[in-house]
KETIMI-546534 format. One line per 10 residues: number of its first residue (from 1); their letters; for each residue x, y, z of N, C-alpha, C. Coordinates in steps of 0.001 Angstrom, whole numbers. Example, Ala and Ser with C-alpha at 12.3 -4.5 7.8 and 13.67 -1.06 7.14 Angstrom:
// KETIMI-546534
1 = AS = 13190,-5690,7800,12300,-4500,7800,13200,-3300,7800; 12850,-2250,7080,13670,-1060,7140,12900,30,7870
//
This chain:
// KETIMI-546534
1 = XXXXXXXXXX = 71445,86408,83639,72500,87226,84225,72111,87740,85608; 70827,88108,85749,70387,88594,87046,70540,87520,88118; 70123,86314,87799,70241,85211,88753,71706,84912,89067; 72563,85034,88048,73990,84781,88257,74586,85779,89231; 74283,87063,89028,74824,88097,89919,74272,87951,91333; 72990,87647,91453,72419,87441,92785,73079,86245,93475; 73312,85172,92706,73976,84004,93273,75379,84307,93743; 76135,85078,92949,77485,85465,93354,77457,86326,94610; 76468,87215,94681,76347,88061,95867,76064,87252,97121; 75149,86288,97016,74824,85442,98165,76032,84601,98565
11 = XXXXXXXXXX = 76739,84034,97576,77925,83230,97870,78995,84071,98559; 79203,85283,98065,80201,86171,98681,79822,86510,100117; 78531,86737,100349,78057,87034,101695,78291,85860,102634; 78006,84650,102160,78213,83460,102990,79688,83254,103304; 80547,83417,102303,81980,83242,102530,82528,84316,103469; 82024,85539,103332,82459,86615,104233,82069,86300,105675; 80832,85832,105859,80390,85484,107202,81174,84327,107797; 81491,83326,106964,82217,82162,107459,83654,82501,107859; 84250,83484,107190,85655,83814,107454,85829,85065,108309; 84716,85661,108749,84778,86968,109421,85663,86940,110655
21 = XXXXXXXXXX = 85519,85908,111480,86251,85861,112747,87664,85314,112593; 88052,84951,111371,89414,84434,111148,90416,85544,110847; 89906,86755,110600,90822,87850,110286,91534,88323,111549; 92827,88636,111456,93540,89142,112644,93074,90546,112997; 93184,90878,114275,92812,92209,114731,93881,93216,114312; 93417,94372,113836,94353,95421,113423,94982,96066,114649; 96256,96366,114539,96981,97052,115599,97381,98420,115079; 96779,99449,115639,97041,100807,115180,98161,101413,116020; 99321,101462,115431,100474,101994,116148,101189,103025,115290; 101859,103918,115970,102716,104885,115315,104143,104616,115761
31 = XXXXXXXXXX = 105062,104714,114825,106464,104511,115164,107025,105794,115740; 107582,105754,116961,108146,106969,117542,109455,107337,116861; 109382,108237,115917,110569,108611,115140,111002,110059,115390; 110312,110718,116336,110639,112112,116543,109995,112979,115474; 110325,114228,115498,109756,115168,114545,110531,115098,113235; 109926,114648,112144,110652,114555,110873,110961,115941,110328; 112099,116054,109654,112447,117347,109083,111667,117580,107804; 111730,118830,107329,110928,119220,106174,111321,118442,104927; 112619,118184,104753,113081,117465,103565,112537,116040,103544; 112528,115390,104713,112023,114020,104778,110527,113982,104497
41 = XXXXXXXXXX = 109787,114947,105049,108349,115005,104796,108052,115234,103320; 108817,116134,102702,108615,116401,101276,108927,115165,100443; 109958,114425,100850,110321,113218,100114,109213,112168,100196; 108636,112029,101389,107545,111064,101562,106334,111469,100740; 105980,112766,100790,104838,113242,99999,105069,113023,98504; 106280,113319,98046,106587,113116,96633,106502,111658,96231; 107012,110769,97096,106966,109341,96794,105528,108839,96752; 104686,109293,97695,103295,108870,97711,102530,109426,96511; 102805,110679,96155,102130,111256,94987,102480,110491,93718; 103731,110024,93633,104126,109213,92484,103336,107907,92459
51 = XXXXXXXXXX = 103179,107284,93609,102403,106048,93692,100962,106289,93256; 100359,107381,93749,98973,107683,93382,98842,107896,91874; 99786,108673,91302,99720,108963,89865,99891,107693,89038; 100844,106861,89420,101076,105636,88663,99917,104655,88828; 99337,104606,90007,98200,103718,90238,97007,104160,89385; 96810,105476,89276,95736,105998,88429,95982,105642,86966; 97216,105797,86503,97540,105475,85118,97413,103980,84854; 97753,103153,85836,97567,101712,85676,96089,101360,85579; 95260,102070,86339,93817,101850,86239,93320,102182,84839; 93809,103288,84282,93424,103664,82924,93917,102626,81921
61 = XXXXXXXXXX = 95116,102100,82146,95711,101164,81205,95049,99803,81163; 94463,99378,82268,93898,98021,82299,92456,97953,81815; 91768,99093,81743,90345,99083,81415,90035,98527,80020; 90790,98894,78965,90404,98396,77631,90299,96879,77540; 91295,96166,78077,91241,94713,77985,90226,94123,78949; 90034,94771,80080,89061,94273,81048,87643,94374,80499; 87336,95456,79795,85976,95720,79343,85715,95186,77936; 86714,95293,77056,86470,95036,75638,87136,93764,75108; 87773,92979,75972,88470,91787,75498,87523,90824,74786; 86414,90503,75410,85486,89526,74832,84939,90031,73503
71 = XXXXXXXXXX = 84577,91296,73448,84041,91853,72206,85113,91883,71121; 86357,92143,71525,87451,92166,70550,87649,90794,69923; 87632,89751,70748,87828,88404,70228,86622,87965,69403; 85434,88224,69904,84220,87751,69234,83944,88494,67937; 84005,89812,67977,83635,90600,66791,84835,91223,66090; 85788,91746,66896,86940,92393,66279,87778,91438,65462; 88034,90263,66034,88795,89246,65313,87897,88283,64553; 86599,88324,64841,85658,87460,64135,85733,86007,64546; 86124,85723,65786,86295,84352,66224,85068,83806,66953; 84074,84599,67169,82829,84115,67756,82814,84135,69275
81 = XXXXXXXXXX = 81616,83968,69823,81431,84083,71269,82017,82898,72042; 82028,81706,71439,82583,80553,72144,84079,80761,72402; 84812,81153,71378,86242,81412,71550,86458,82572,72512; 85604,83583,72432,85726,84719,73345,85538,84280,74797; 84632,83325,75024,84423,82806,76374,85672,82092,76881; 86342,81359,75990,87588,80687,76376,88639,81718,76781; 88733,82789,76036,89686,83848,76369,89359,84469,77729; 88074,84625,78024,87694,85224,79292,88023,84303,80463; 87917,82993,80234,88323,82025,81260,89820,82132,81516; 90599,82242,80438,92051,82382,80582,92379,83679,81323
91 = XXXXXXXXXX = 91646,84731,81018,91819,85999,81731,91585,85797,83234; 90546,85046,83579,90259,84770,84984,91350,83950,85652; 91921,82983,84930,93032,82205,85484,94217,83126,85775; 94474,84059,84859,95538,85024,85096,95268,85862,86330; 93999,86212,86548,93644,86997,87733,93902,86228,89018; 93778,84908,88976,94073,84087,90150,95572,84038,90401; 96345,83931,89337,97800,83791,89457,98458,85114,89842; 97908,86232,89367,98563,87524,89511,98975,87908,90910; 98075,87954,91885,98475,88392,93229,99565,87533,93851; 99470,86234,93680,100481,85348,94258,101827,85511,93563
101 = XXXXXXXXXX = 101790,85526,92220,103041,85644,91473,103729,86970,91670; 102990,88065,91535,103587,89389,91687,103965,89654,93137; 103165,89129,94070,103507,89301,95478,104811,88611,95830; 105007,87388,95316,106248,86666,95575,107440,87381,94943; 107261,87877,93717,108336,88610,93054,108651,89902,93796; 107613,90571,94300,107821,91808,95045,108598,91556,96328; 108353,90436,96985,109093,90096,98201,110574,89907,97925; 110899,89419,96732,112284,89115,96407,113006,90278,95715; 112333,90920,94795,112984,91972,94012,112661,93375,94492; 111692,93495,95375,111273,94804,95833,110070,95291,95052
111 = XXXXXXXXXX = 109148,96008,95703,107926,96425,95022,108149,97431,93901; 109134,98323,94045,109358,99335,93008,109830,98688,91705; 110816,97808,91804,111325,97125,90611,110252,96223,90017; 109509,95528,90865,108441,94657,90379,107382,95460,89636; 107023,96628,90173,106058,97488,89496,106570,97900,88119; 107841,98279,88058,108448,98704,86795,108414,97577,85768; 108845,96401,86182,108885,95260,85269,107481,94847,84826; 106537,94901,85757,105170,94496,85447,104536,95415,84406; 104773,96718,84549,104204,97657,83586,104799,97428,82201; 106116,97226,82129,106745,96928,80833,106144,95656,80230
121 = XXXXXXXXXX = 105941,94653,81058,105365,93395,80578,103968,93622,80017; 103172,94442,80703,101819,94715,80227,101822,95455,78896; 102721,96412,78760,102828,97138,77491,103155,96168,76363; 104066,95250,76625,104452,94282,75603,103318,93376,75185; 102555,92870,76149,101478,91937,75790,100302,92671,75143; 100095,93935,75494,99045,94697,74821,99404,94904,73350; 100670,95168,73078,101120,95292,71685,100892,93982,70944; 101159,92853,71607,100883,91552,70988,99399,91407,70673; 98555,91820,71608,97113,91737,71370,96690,92592,70188; 97351,93708,69979,96977,94620,68910,97331,94087,67529
131 = XXXXXXXXXX = 98461,93363,67426,98983,93047,66098,99062,91557,65774; 98918,90696,66760,98997,89257,66483,97604,88699,66216; 97551,87667,65387,96292,86960,65129,96428,85466,65435; 97465,85098,66156,97674,83703,66537,96886,83389,67804; 96108,82305,67766,95323,81934,68931,96202,81711,70156; 97279,80955,69998,98113,80608,71140,98834,81832,71700; 99303,82696,70811,99984,83912,71273,99010,84799,72041; 97808,84957,71504,96830,85820,72156,96314,85210,73456; 96219,83894,73529,95838,83257,74789,96898,83490,75858; 98173,83351,75483,99254,83611,76438,99247,85072,76879
141 = XXXXXXXXXX = 99026,85973,75927,98969,87392,76258,97789,87683,77181; 96666,87029,76940,95488,87228,77777,95739,86760,79202; 96449,85654,79355,96804,85159,80690,97600,86208,81461; 98567,86819,80790,99397,87847,81433,98567,89099,81727; 97749,89494,80771,96915,90685,80969,95949,90478,82133; 95385,89291,82251,94461,89006,83348,95116,89071,84714; 96420,88829,84759,97133,88860,86040,97351,90277,86548; 97167,91268,85675,97539,92644,86015,96589,93322,86996; 95257,93345,86762,94379,94096,87674,94499,93688,89143; 94423,92388,89491,94605,92052,90908,96075,91977,91312
151 = XXXXXXXXXX = 96966,91762,90353,98379,91602,90681,99063,92879,91120; 98578,94028,90620,99220,95280,91006,98837,95720,92412; 97829,95093,93002,97417,95476,94356,98518,95184,95384; 99038,93953,95489,100104,93724,96479,101375,94508,96166; 101635,94766,94883,102825,95556,94529,102685,96978,95060; 101567,97604,94785,101364,98988,95216,101277,99082,96733; 100624,98124,97353,100570,98106,98811,101968,97972,99402; 102806,97158,98767,104184,97020,99215,104957,98322,99100; 104704,99071,98042,105363,100368,97881,104951,101340,98979; 103656,101342,99301,103174,102215,100371,103812,101829,101705
161 = XXXXXXXXXX = 103930,100547,101963,104529,100092,103213,106010,100450,103289; 106694,100405,102164,108103,100791,102152,108269,102289,102432; 107397,103093,101855,107495,104543,102038,107217,104937,103479; 106194,104308,104068,105781,104623,105445,106121,103454,106351; 107350,103069,106348,107806,101861,107029,107485,101903,108522; 106673,100938,108957,106383,100788,110374,105213,101593,110892; 104751,102591,110171,103640,103420,110627,102343,102879,110028; 101683,101999,110766,100511,101302,110244,99370,102270,109954; 99173,103234,110839,98085,104190,110634,98292,104989,109353; 99491,105503,109156,99779,106274,107940,99675,105400,106704
171 = XXXXXXXXXX = 100067,104131,106808,99935,103206,105683,98468,103013,105317; 97608,102864,106317,96180,102682,106048,95581,103907,105368; 95976,105100,105837,95467,106331,105243,95923,106436,103788; 97208,106195,103548,97744,106294,102196,97126,105247,101277; 96929,104044,101785,96344,102992,100959,94891,103302,100631; 94168,103904,101559,92791,104322,101281,92756,105350,100160; 93678,106297,100183,93748,107298,99123,94085,106647,97788; 95054,105735,97810,95449,105066,96574,94286,104272,95982; 93543,103573,96832,92406,102798,96363,91321,103691,95779; 91085,104830,96434,90090,105779,95930,90493,106334,94574
181 = XXXXXXXXXX = 91770,106697,94442,92276,107207,93165,92118,106158,92069; 92468,104926,92380,92369,103843,91405,90925,103648,90949; 90001,103583,91910,88593,103369,91566,88039,104530,90747; 88402,105748,91129,87898,106925,90416,88357,106925,88964; 89646,106720,88743,90160,106768,87379,89726,105551,86570; 89507,104441,87223,88994,103273,86502,87582,103541,86006; 86760,104158,86851,85391,104483,86445,85372,105527,85333; 86171,106579,85485,86237,107615,84459,86749,107046,83137; 87735,106158,83236,88277,105547,82026,87233,104685,81338; 86412,103979,82109,85380,103146,81517,84411,103959,80671
191 = XXXXXXXXXX = 83953,105077,81198,83049,105940,80435,83754,106543,79223; 84996,106978,79414,85724,107621,78318,86009,106638,77193; 86452,105438,77546,86722,104429,76517,85447,104060,75760; 84338,103978,76466,83072,103654,75798,82710,104732,74785; 82925,105979,75162,82642,107087,74245,83567,107034,73027; 84864,106824,73287,85828,106751,72185,85509,105568,71279; 85121,104447,71875,84780,103262,71096,83609,103538,70161; 82598,104222,70684,81427,104535,69856,81784,105529,68755; 82580,106537,69091,82928,107568,68120,83894,107066,67052; 84688,106048,67382,85667,105525,66431,85121,104394,65576
201 = XXXXXXXXXX = 83841,104097,65720,83264,103014,64945,83655,101636,65429; 83932,101506,66726,84282,100200,67284,85725,99805,67052; 86646,100751,67193,88070,100487,66966,88709,99978,68250; 88813,98662,68391,89390,98072,69593,90866,98412,69743; 91596,98400,68652,93038,98629,68729,93361,100055,69178; 92500,100997,68837,92695,102362,69321,92631,102400,70841; 91666,101696,71408,91538,101658,72868,92750,100989,73506; 93226,99903,72894,94415,99240,73415,95622,100172,73374; 95742,100922,72291,96860,101854,72172,96799,102934,73237; 95615,103443,73530,95466,104450,74583,95855,103852,75937
211 = XXXXXXXXXX = 95397,102619,76184,95751,101957,77437,97244,101745,77574; 97886,101291,76494,99333,101111,76529,100032,102444,76739; 99498,103512,76138,100080,104830,76335,100015,105287,77783; 98912,104979,78458,98781,105331,79873,99828,104604,80708; 100089,103344,80374,101109,102587,81109,102505,103137,80840; 102766,103544,79614,104058,104167,79302,104216,105464,80083; 103144,106214,80229,103192,107442,81014,103535,107154,82473; 103066,106022,83000,103418,105632,84363,104917,105387,84482; 105506,104773,83466,106946,104563,83458,107698,105883,83332; 107197,106764,82485,107828,108064,82301,107776,108876,83587
221 = XXXXXXXXXX = 106653,108814,84303,106520,109541,85564,107568,109089,86564; 107831,107802,86594,108859,107269,87480,110225,107823,87110; 110531,107820,85817,111823,108326,85375,111986,109814,85602; 110921,110579,85371,110984,112032,85556,111227,112367,87018; 110545,111683,87922,110722,111963,89342,112148,111655,89782; 112681,110548,89306,114043,110189,89687,115052,111177,89127; 114764,111725,87963,115688,112673,87352,115653,114033,88053; 114475,114430,88545,114327,115746,89141,114595,115775,90635; 114275,114679,91315,114387,114670,92771,115828,114433,93200; 116178,114994,94337,117489,114728,94923,117439,113355,95578
231 = XXXXXX = 118572,112680,95650,118587,111359,96303,118190,111489,97773; 117129,110791,98143,116672,110848,99534,116503,109448,100120; 117088,108469,99471,116960,107101,99972,115942,106330,99160; 115951,105038,99361,115054,104150,98587,113678,104158,99221; 112919,105222,98910,111588,105342,99505,110586,104408,98860; 110746,104167,97571,109778,103316,96884,110433,102068,96339
//
């Protein structure tokens, strides 16, 4: 494992160096929009806070399958390490498909709707993972679950760009905050799930249920904000 990680690190370094000068130069501009009124500023802050909260909940929701999928297949279902390795490969294929698929859908349907649909889809496939014992069903569910961690990145970035339309500097600041929130809650969730797993005697389905609950909370947060906030335009 040590040699594998070192090899991946060296490969990543080489690829980064080879592609370094191909990246476009950032253009830091502000859109001259005049002095925004208090209502517009509050609407933007509320929309961004919703994005941060939902991104944090999505981080919590994806951790159980990301961390415990292989152990669930190998020991929880009793299918062994070879089958678990196949599931992990399928998870990786989903991770490759996710950004492209969700990004294309976001371009057509809008990032807010795509985020909503994606979260519902994840809740559904997690429920399948909890209660199905069919190899083919669980492989299909794993493919979808694998698409979620990298797939939500272009969706959330699209939401930030819609909220702060044209202001590249503000978009970068907001995206940095969103990324920090995501990483923080993902790390905290990893430790918490490990503790719950140990205390529950290795109950994989309990962890999946908690993750699905976090995703449902992300959907509820969206609905609550829309119900309480006054119409201020399609910010997200």
